C-alpha positions as CSV (number, residue, x, y, z in Angstrom):
1,M,0.0,0.0,0.0
2,E,1.2,3.5,-0.7
3,T,2.3,5.7,2.2
4,K,-0.7,7.4,3.8
5,I,-1.1,11.1,3.5
6,N,0.5,12.9,6.4
7,A,-1.3,16.2,7.1
8,Q,1.9,17.6,8.7
9,N,4.1,16.7,5.7
10,P,5.1,19.9,3.8
11,F,6.0,17.8,0.8
12,N,2.8,15.9,0.2
13,G,2.5,17.0,-3.4
14,L,5.9,15.4,-4.3
15,I,7.0,11.9,-5.2
16,D,9.1,9.8,-2.8
17,L,12.0,9.1,-5.1
18,V,13.5,6.3,-3.0
19,S,10.3,4.4,-2.2
20,E,10.5,0.6,-2.9
21,R,7.2,1.1,-4.9
22,I,9.1,2.8,-7.7
23,G,12.3,0.7,-7.5
24,G,14.2,2.4,-4.6
25,R,16.7,0.2,-2.9
26,A,19.2,0.2,0.0
27,L,22.4,-1.0,-1.5
28,L,25.2,-0.8,1.1
29,T,25.7,-0.1,4.8
30,N,28.6,-0.5,7.2
31,D,26.2,-2.0,9.9
32,D,22.6,-3.2,10.1
33,F,23.2,-5.6,13.0
34,F,19.8,-5.2,14.7
35,A,17.5,-4.3,11.7
36,S,17.9,-4.4,8.0
37,K,18.8,-1.4,5.8
38,N,16.0,-2.6,3.4
39,N,13.3,-1.3,5.8
40,L,14.3,2.3,5.0
41,V,12.6,2.3,1.7
42,K,9.4,0.4,2.7
43,S,6.3,2.3,1.5
44,T,4.3,1.2,4.5
45,E,4.3,3.2,7.8
46,P,6.7,1.8,10.5
47,V,5.1,-0.4,13.2
48,F,6.1,-1.4,16.7
49,I,5.3,-4.9,18.0
50,P,5.8,-5.2,21.8
51,G,7.5,-8.4,22.9
52,K,8.8,-9.3,19.4
53,Y,12.5,-10.3,19.4
54,T,15.0,-11.8,17.0
55,S,18.2,-13.8,17.8
56,K,20.1,-10.5,17.8
57,G,17.7,-8.4,20.0
58,K,14.5,-6.4,19.8
59,W,12.7,-6.5,16.4
60,M,12.5,-3.1,14.9
61,D,10.8,-1.9,11.7
62,G,13.7,0.2,10.4
63,W,17.5,0.2,9.9
64,E,19.4,-0.1,13.2
65,S,23.1,-0.5,13.8
66,R,24.8,-1.8,16.9
67,R,26.1,0.4,19.7
68,R,29.3,2.0,18.4
69,R,32.4,1.6,20.7
70,T,34.9,3.3,18.4
71,P,35.1,6.8,16.8
72,G,33.1,7.4,13.6
73,F,29.6,7.1,12.4
74,D,27.3,4.7,10.5
75,W,26.0,5.1,7.0
76,C,23.8,3.6,4.3
77,I,23.9,4.1,0.5
78,L,20.6,4.0,-1.3
79,K,19.6,4.0,-5.0
80,L,16.7,6.2,-6.1
81,G,14.0,4.3,-7.9
82,I,14.0,7.0,-10.6
83,P,16.6,9.8,-11.0
84,G,15.3,13.2,-9.8
85,K,15.7,16.4,-7.9
86,I,15.4,16.1,-4.2
87,Q,13.4,18.9,-2.6
88,G,12.4,17.5,0.7
89,V,13.5,14.8,3.2
90,N,11.9,12.9,6.0
91,V,14.2,11.0,8.4
92,S,11.6,9.1,10.3
93,T,12.8,7.8,13.7
94,M,9.3,6.5,14.5
95,H,9.4,4.0,17.4
96,F,13.1,4.6,18.0
97,T,13.3,6.2,21.4
98,G,16.4,5.5,23.4
99,N,18.1,4.2,20.3
100,Y,17.7,6.9,17.7
101,P,20.7,8.8,16.2
102,E,21.4,12.2,17.7
103,H,22.4,13.6,14.3
104,F,22.3,12.8,10.6
105,S,23.7,14.2,7.3
106,L,22.7,13.4,3.7
107,E,24.9,13.3,0.6
108,A,23.9,12.6,-3.0
109,A,25.6,11.5,-6.2
110,Y,24.8,11.2,-9.9
111,C,26.0,7.8,-11.0
112,P,23.7,6.4,-13.7
113,K,26.3,3.8,-14.8
114,A,27.1,2.5,-11.3
115,D,26.2,-1.1,-12.2
116,A,27.8,-2.7,-9.1
117,P,27.1,-1.3,-5.6
118,S,30.8,-1.5,-4.7
119,N,31.6,1.0,-7.4
120,L,29.9,3.7,-5.2
121,L,32.6,3.3,-2.6
122,K,35.3,4.4,-5.0
123,S,37.1,7.7,-4.5
124,S,36.1,8.8,-7.9
125,V,32.4,9.1,-6.9
126,K,31.5,12.8,-6.2
127,W,29.3,13.0,-3.1
128,V,27.6,16.3,-2.6
129,E,26.3,17.4,0.8
130,L,22.6,18.1,0.7
131,I,22.1,18.4,4.4
132,G,24.9,19.0,6.8
133,K,25.1,17.4,10.3
134,T,21.7,18.1,11.8
135,A,20.0,17.1,15.0
136,L,17.1,14.6,15.0
137,K,14.2,14.1,17.4
138,S,13.1,10.7,18.7
139,S,10.1,8.6,17.5
140,C,8.8,11.1,15.0
141,D,9.0,12.4,11.5
142,N,11.9,14.8,10.9
143,F,11.3,17.0,7.8
144,F,13.9,19.0,6.1
145,S,14.0,21.1,2.9
146,V,16.7,20.8,0.2
147,S,17.8,23.7,-2.0
148,N,19.5,22.0,-4.9
149,E,18.4,21.8,-8.6
150,Q,20.7,18.9,-9.6
151,S,19.4,15.4,-10.5
152,W,20.6,12.5,-8.4
153,T,20.7,8.7,-8.7
154,H,22.0,7.8,-5.2
155,V,22.1,9.1,-1.6
156,R,24.2,8.3,1.4
157,L,22.5,8.7,4.8
158,N,25.0,9.2,7.6
159,I,23.9,8.8,11.3
160,F,25.9,10.0,14.3
161,P,27.1,8.1,16.0
162,D,24.8,5.0,15.6
163,G,21.2,3.9,16.2
164,G,18.0,3.4,14.3
165,V,16.0,5.1,11.5
166,A,12.6,3.8,10.6
167,R,12.2,5.3,7.1
168,L,13.9,7.6,4.7
169,R,11.7,9.6,2.4
170,L,13.2,11.7,-0.4
171,Y,10.5,13.9,-1.9
172,G,11.1,15.5,-5.3
173,E,10.5,15.6,-9.0
174,V,11.5,13.0,-11.6
175,T,14.0,14.2,-14.3
176,P,13.4,12.0,-17.4
177,D,15.7,11.9,-20.4
178,W,13.4,13.9,-22.7
179,E,16.1,14.3,-25.3
180,K,16.0,10.5,-25.8
181,L,12.2,10.1,-25.3
182,R,11.4,12.8,-27.9
183,K,13.3,10.8,-30.5
184,T,11.2,7.6,-30.1
185,K,8.6,6.6,-32.6
186,T,6.9,4.1,-30.4
187,P,4.2,5.3,-28.1
188,F,5.1,5.2,-24.4
189,D,3.3,5.9,-21.2
190,L,2.9,9.7,-20.8
191,S,1.3,9.2,-17.5
192,A,4.1,7.2,-15.9
193,I,5.9,8.5,-12.9
194,A,9.2,7.5,-14.5
195,N,8.4,9.9,-17.4
196,G,7.7,12.8,-15.1
197,A,3.9,12.5,-14.8
198,K,2.1,13.6,-11.6
199,V,-1.3,13.2,-10.1
200,I,-2.3,16.8,-9.3
201,T,-5.7,16.6,-7.6
202,C,-8.9,14.6,-7.2
203,N,-12.2,15.2,-5.5
204,D,-12.0,12.1,-3.3
205,N,-9.4,9.6,-2.3
206,F,-11.0,8.3,0.9
207,Y,-9.8,4.7,0.6
208,G,-6.9,4.8,-1.8
209,P,-4.3,7.6,-2.2
210,M,-4.5,9.3,-5.5
211,N,-0.8,8.8,-6.3
212,N,-1.4,5.0,-6.5
213,L,-3.1,5.5,-9.9
214,I,0.2,5.9,-11.8
215,L,2.5,3.7,-9.8
216,P,4.7,1.2,-11.8
217,G,3.3,-2.3,-12.4
218,R,-0.1,-3.6,-11.7
219,A,-1.7,-3.2,-8.3
220,V,-0.8,-5.8,-5.8
221,N,-4.2,-5.6,-4.0
222,M,-7.3,-3.4,-3.6
223,G,-5.5,-1.0,-1.3
224,D,-2.9,-0.3,-4.0
225,G,-5.2,1.7,-6.2
226,W,-7.2,4.9,-6.1
227,E,-10.6,4.4,-4.4
228,T,-13.3,6.9,-3.4
229,Q,-16.0,6.5,-0.8
230,R,-19.6,5.6,-1.7
231,K,-21.3,8.6,-3.2
232,R,-24.6,9.5,-1.5
233,V,-25.3,12.6,-3.5
234,P,-25.7,13.3,-7.3
235,G,-22.5,13.6,-9.4
236,H,-19.4,11.6,-10.0
237,D,-15.7,11.4,-8.9
238,W,-12.7,12.5,-10.8
239,I,-8.9,12.7,-10.8
240,V,-6.4,14.8,-12.8
241,V,-3.0,13.7,-14.0
242,K,-0.4,16.0,-15.5
243,L,1.4,14.1,-18.3
244,G,5.1,14.0,-18.4
245,T,5.1,16.2,-21.5
246,T,2.6,17.6,-23.9
247,G,1.5,14.5,-25.8
248,L,-0.5,13.0,-28.6
249,I,-2.6,10.2,-27.2
250,R,-2.7,6.9,-29.0
251,K,-4.0,4.3,-26.5
252,I,-5.4,4.4,-22.9
253,E,-5.5,1.7,-20.3
254,V,-7.9,1.7,-17.4
255,D,-7.3,-1.2,-15.0
256,T,-9.8,-2.2,-12.3
257,N,-7.5,-5.0,-11.0
258,H,-8.8,-6.2,-7.6
259,F,-11.9,-4.0,-7.7
260,K,-14.8,-6.4,-7.9
261,G,-17.8,-5.2,-5.9
262,N,-16.6,-1.6,-5.9
263,Y,-15.4,-0.8,-9.4
264,P,-17.0,2.2,-11.2
265,D,-19.9,1.5,-13.5
266,T,-18.5,3.7,-16.3
267,C,-15.7,6.1,-16.9
268,S,-14.8,8.9,-19.3
269,I,-11.6,10.8,-20.0
270,E,-11.0,14.4,-20.9
271,G,-7.9,16.3,-21.9
272,C,-6.7,19.9,-21.4
273,A,-3.9,21.8,-23.1
274,Y,-2.2,24.4,-21.0
275,P,1.3,25.1,-22.4
276,E,2.6,26.7,-19.1
277,R,1.9,23.3,-17.4
278,N,1.8,25.0,-14.0
279,L,-1.9,24.7,-13.0
280,T,-2.4,24.3,-9.2
281,P,-4.8,21.8,-7.7
282,E,-7.2,24.7,-6.9
283,Q,-7.1,25.9,-10.5
284,L,-7.8,22.5,-11.9
285,A,-10.7,22.0,-9.6
286,K,-12.3,25.4,-10.0
287,K,-10.9,27.2,-13.0
288,T,-13.9,27.7,-15.4
289,D,-12.1,28.9,-18.5
290,L,-10.1,25.7,-19.0
291,K,-11.1,23.9,-22.2
292,W,-11.6,20.2,-21.5
293,V,-11.8,18.1,-24.6
294,E,-13.4,14.6,-24.7
295,I,-10.8,11.9,-25.2
296,L,-12.8,8.8,-24.3
297,P,-16.7,9.0,-24.2
298,Q,-18.4,7.6,-21.1
299,T,-17.8,3.9,-21.4
300,K,-18.9,0.8,-19.5
301,L,-16.3,-0.9,-17.2
302,K,-15.9,-4.4,-16.0
303,A,-14.8,-5.7,-12.6
304,H,-11.2,-6.8,-12.0
305,F,-10.3,-6.2,-15.7
306,R,-7.7,-4.5,-17.8
307,H,-9.4,-2.2,-20.3
308,Y,-7.6,-1.0,-23.4
309,F,-9.0,1.9,-25.5
310,D,-7.7,2.9,-28.9
311,K,-10.4,2.8,-31.5
312,A,-12.8,4.3,-29.0
313,L,-10.8,7.5,-28.6
314,T,-12.3,10.6,-30.2
315,E,-10.8,12.2,-33.3
316,A,-9.9,15.3,-31.2
317,A,-7.8,13.0,-28.9
318,K,-5.8,11.8,-31.9
319,K,-5.1,15.3,-33.3
320,N,-4.5,17.5,-30.3
321,G,-1.7,17.7,-27.8
322,F,-2.7,17.5,-24.1
323,D,-0.9,18.5,-20.9
324,Y,-3.5,17.2,-18.4
325,V,-6.0,14.3,-18.5
326,R,-9.0,14.0,-16.2
327,L,-10.4,10.6,-15.5
328,N,-14.1,10.7,-14.5
329,I,-15.7,7.7,-12.8
330,F,-19.4,7.2,-12.5
331,P,-20.6,7.3,-9.8
332,D,-17.7,6.3,-7.6
333,G,-15.4,3.3,-6.8
334,G,-11.9,2.2,-7.5
335,I,-9.4,2.2,-10.3
336,S,-6.0,0.6,-9.8
337,R,-4.0,2.0,-12.7
338,L,-4.3,4.5,-15.5
339,R,-1.9,4.4,-18.5
340,V,-1.9,7.1,-21.2
341,H,0.2,5.8,-24.1
342,G,1.3,8.4,-26.7
343,L,4.0,10.5,-28.3
344,P,5.5,13.9,-27.5
345,F,3.6,16.6,-29.3
346,K,6.1,18.4,-31.5
């Protein structure tokens, strides 16, 4: 399941670039004696289970090193799931109380060709400090802003002197290789996170976070999609996605995987061209002068089914370039994934 929305998170609108859900991985550490480094990138919230122990000590849902008896500090190198600009960080020490690190620092590197993790330990790798040595608080989220416009592929989390961190979240924006993508002649997913797409807003995501809609791969369960509450008033639900670039749409996939008694009866899709590509959620929800063009007429859906639409797309959809798409579902329900296949509009 995708990480729940945290009302106190100042970076809610950004993507967690190191989440396991988009391919983030913990590669190397000098010490994870008590708890595995792999827990750092889990998309679920950390939990605490009283009385649960392993052969090494108390079970903890995070990365935890042993008590340091020599000078120095502990570290972990992680690979971002998708290269991007890091704008915000959460070093969560949730459930680590007498065993959290007093301080941390964060470094980043751009190493797209680092095929072996050991290569990241070479002196030739240029690590850039994003956050200097900074104090942490126990058993809570620790949010920090980053002022750096570079794109990164890896980070190194340093903790002083030792201890446990539950999760590392790196919030930012994906930086696709558009020079390469614009040369392709084969349609690709313009709504993919890896290609810079973002879910901007929706009218309801009571059961399933809206960002789930464009995650990689098919949904693993019903909680891994976008789902609204049961509608008790007239109307319908909707969600808006900003495509990675202005695109010509060739095929659309609407997947109701795992949604059986709660899939929408029908759906329709509209598109909007807005060259500045900077509409806010409020503008998309309320702006009256936006020209939404029908891409897919209201169409019947099936339960737990992968729908593909190409011939059903309108002529306007095939001729115009779009920056945003709006998926409307009637009257409510759940959609696990949306894919918008197309080509950059030149």
